[in-house]
C-alpha positions, 0 to 999 in steps of 0.5 A: 559757182558760190561761196560762204566764208565765216569768219570766227569772233573775237574777243573785241569783235563779232562773227562774220560772214562773207557771203554772195550778194543777194537781191534784198541787199539794194538798200544796203549798196544804196546806203553805201554809196550816199556815205561821202567816203565810200562815194569819194573813191567810187563811181554814184549808186544812187538810185534803186535801178543803180543798185540792182545795175551794181548787184547784177555785176557781182553776180554778172562776176561769179558767173564768168569767174573774172570778179568774184564779190562778197557782201560782209555782214555780222554773224548771227548764231544759227548760222544766219547773217545780220546787218550789211558791214563790208563789200570785198572782192577778187577779180582777176586780170585778162592775162590768167589768175597768177594775180588777182587784185582785192578791194573793199568797202566799208558801211560808216557803222562797221569803221573802225572796228576791223572789219576790213582787215578780217574779211580781207584776211579771211578773203586772201587766205580763200584765195590763195587756196582756192586758186593755188591751181590756177597759178595763184602767185600774187594778190594786190591790192590798189588805192589813192594815196589819201586813202589813209583808212585802205593803206593801214588794212593794208598794212595790218593784213600783210599787203606790203607797199609795193610801189606809187602809181601816177595819177591816170583818169579817173583817178586824180591822185596818186595811187599805192599798190601793196601786195601779198605774195602765196605762202 
C-alpha cells in the first residue's frame, strides 16, 4: 500500500504533498538529522549508509503496515513536489489499530511556516477515515516536556494534553502525551 496526500495552499503558504519516501531523499534525511534541533530528539543519521538504512525502515514500515511514514514536500504545479520540508508518520502498537501514534520532524528551513500542523492535520484526518473500519478511535502524540515546538503543533491540531509520562531511558526527561479522538 502506498498513499499520497495533498494539502491545499492557503493565503499564507503553499500546498503540501505527503508522499512515500524515495531513494533520492537520502541527502535530505542526512540534512535533517544534522540539524541539532532534530538530532536532539532522535538517533543520529550522519552518513549515506545511515540514510539508506533509515529509508529502508520507512519502506519496511509500509510493507508490514506497522509504520506509515511520509515525506512532506512543497507542492508544485502539475502535481509534482518540491523541496523536502518535513517527515510525518503513523505507527501502530502490537495491540491492534484502536490507538495509533503520530510523530514528525520539520526541516530547519521549513519551521515557522505551519508545515507540521498542516501535515499533521492531513495525516490525522486521513488516518481516522482510512482506519475507521479497523476500529481507530484515538491518535496519540508524544514528546519530551521541553520540546515546546511539538507542544504547539499538538495544540494547533486539536491534540489535547492527556497526561505526563515519567522519564524512561532512552528519554532523559518527562514527556507529554497529547491525544485526539475520532469524530
